[in-house]
N, C-alpha and C positions, 0 to 999 in steps of 0.2 A: 236453494234448499233452505227450509226453515227449521231452526233448532227449537228446543223446548223453551217455553215461556218462563222467564226468570222474574219473580216478584221482588220489588224493593219497597221500602217504606220511608215516607217523608212526613214527619210531624203526625204520625198516626194514620196517614192516608197511603193506600197502596198505589204503586206505579209499576206497571208490568212492561217488561222489555223482551223483545224477541229478536234473535239474530237471523238475518236473511242475507244469504250470499256473503257472509262474513261481516256484515254491518249491523249495528244495533238500531232497532226501530222501537219507538215508545208508543204504547197504546194512547192514541190521541185524546180520548175522552178522559183518561186518567190525568193527563197533563192539564187539560183545560179546566177540569174540576178543581185541581189544586191551585191553579192560578186565578180562580174566581171568575171565569167567564160565564155570564148568564146564559149565553147562547153558544154552546160548544160547536154546533154545526156551522154557524156563521164565522166563528173564529178560525175553524179549520179550513174553510173555503178561501180564506185570505192568505193561506200559506202557499208559497211558490210551488208550482207543479213538481219540480224536482225534489222537493222536501216532503211530499205527501204521497202515500200509496195506500192501497187497500188489500187486505188479506183475510181469508176465512180462518178465524181462530175460535177455539172452544174455551170460553172463559166463564168463571163462576159469576152467577148473577143471583144473589140471595142464597137460597138453599140448593140451587141446581146449576148445572153446567150447560151453557147455551153456545152452540156453534153457529156463527154468522159472520158476514162480511164486516170488518171493522177498520176504521181509519188508523193509520200509523204515521208517525212523524219521525224524521231522522234528527241528528244532533243539531243541524242548522235550523230545522223546523222548531225544535224546542227553544232555541235562542230567540227566534222570531216571536213565538208565543210569549216568552218571558218578557221581551222588550215591550210587547203590546199590552201587557197586564198592568193594571193600576194598583195592584197590591204590593206593599213593601216587601212581602215575603218572596216576590218574584226573584229578587237578587239572591236571596238565600237558596232558593230552589235551583237557580242556574249554577251556583257554586257547588251545591250538593251533587248535581248531575256530573259536573266536570271533575270533582275531587273524590267522589265516592262511587257513583254508579259506573262511569266509564272505566276507571282503573280496575274495578272489580271484574268487569267483563273482559278487559284486556288480559287479566291474569289467567283466564281460561284458555288464552291463545286463539280465541275466535275473532278478536278484533284488534287490529293494529292501530298504533297511535297515529291519528290523522294530523296533517298540517292544515290548520284552519286558514281558509282564504275567502275572499269575496264576502258575500252577505253574512256567512257564519262568523268570520273574524270581526266584521264591523259591528254586528249585533253584540258579540261578546265584549268588544271594546267599549261600546256605548253603555252597556250594563255596568261594567267596571267603573267607568267614568261617573255614572250616576251614583253608584255606591259610595265613591270617594267624596263626592259633593254632599251627599246626604249625611255622611258621618261628620264631615267638616262643619256643616251648618246645623246639624241636629234636626233635620226636617225629613224624616223618613217617608212622609206621605207626599212629598213634592211630586207633582205630575209634569210640570213644564221643564223640558231639557234646558240646561244652562247654556250660556254662550260658549263655554268651554267644550261642552259636548258636541255642539254643532260644528265648532272649529275642528274638533277631533274627527268628526265624520267627514268633513270636506277634505281632510288631509289623507284619508285612507284610499285604498284602491278597491276595485271590484265594481259591481253594479247590482241594481235591484229591479224586480219586475214592477210594472205599473201599480199593481195592487199593493205590494209592499211599500213602494215609494209613497203612495197616498196615505197608508197607515202611519208611516213615520212622520209625514208632514202634519198629520192630525194631532201629534203629540204636542204641537204648539197650540196653546189655547186660542189663538187668534185665527186659526185655520180649520175649516171644516170642509173636507173634500174627499170624494171617493174615486175609484178607479176610472169610471166613465167621465166624471166631471174633470178629472185631471187630464184625460186624453183630449177632451174638448178644449181645455185651457191651453194645452201645448200647441194646438192649432191656432188659437186666438193670438198667442204671443209670438207666433212665427217660428216655433222650434221644429215643427213637423209640417209636412205638406198635407193637402186635403185627404190624401190616401193614408196618412198616418206614418209616412216614411220620414225619418229624421233628415233635416237639412244638413248638408256637409259642414256648414259653418259651426253648428252646435256640436257636431261630432268632433271637429277639430278643436273646439274650445273645451272638450272633455266633459260635456254635459250629458250627452246621450250616446248610446251604442245600439247596434242591431245584433240580434242573435239568430242564426239560421235555424229554421224549423223544418222538420220533415214529417210526412205521414205515409202510411202504406195504402196504396190504391186498392179499393175493395175488390175490383174485378181482376186486375193484372197482378196484384200483390207486389207491385214495384214500389220502391222508395221514391217518393215525389217531394220536391222542394216546395214548401208552403211559404206564405208571406212571412217576412221576418218579424221577430218579436222585439218590441222597443224595450230597451233597458235604460234606466236612469242611474247615472253615476252618483257617488257621494257629492261631488262638486255640483252636479245638476240639482240634487235635492236642496243643497244649501242655497243655491241661486233661486230656486223656486220658492223657498221659504221667504226670502227677501221680497220677491215679486208678489206673492200671494198675501203676505202680511201687510204690505203697504199699498196693495191694490194698484200697482203700477203695471201698465201694459207695455213693458219694455222688452224688446227682443234682444 
């Protein structure tokens, strides 16, 4: 069930939040606009499927209210967008969400305090690490993650989708790779088989994981097991960064 839309304001720009089934969802175009994405649709397509949904909302557009299907991102999706932004204000925006928006929603009793895990926790930790480094070195426009940030990533738990893993790797100036090229590269370096299934060795090494996926059969309406989704762990991303940056074909 969807509650009323709650408008918030960040640096003069509106951010609208709607609570669905007790969880806050942010209007995706509001978030991408504040974070300076030139192509909001492309940025939202890179969000993990679990962190993006669509809902028909009536929102003000100029002088009139328009009801249409709109993209929404959850807290984890906001962190992913903030981490992918090149604007220094992304750090301030993430802090504003966690320190003002979410506490305000929780006070209404419609949203419980979440225990951040997996990608949401890693994204938040990396943003905090970046903020500390920027303050220490007075380089707020720095785009390349420091070695400390990559070390912090490798030490965390959880996993990323191929799309998000490629986006994180591209934060290194020496790496330019997308989801499809990353999938091809994993086959080339022997991490996955020709069918895209992770080899057990790299699962045991903590580089890759598989997540079960299901779909509903159109005719029988039965829940059917689909091909597993490859997930890249923080250690896997750190190892891939070394391999891709040095152009080594090492398995």
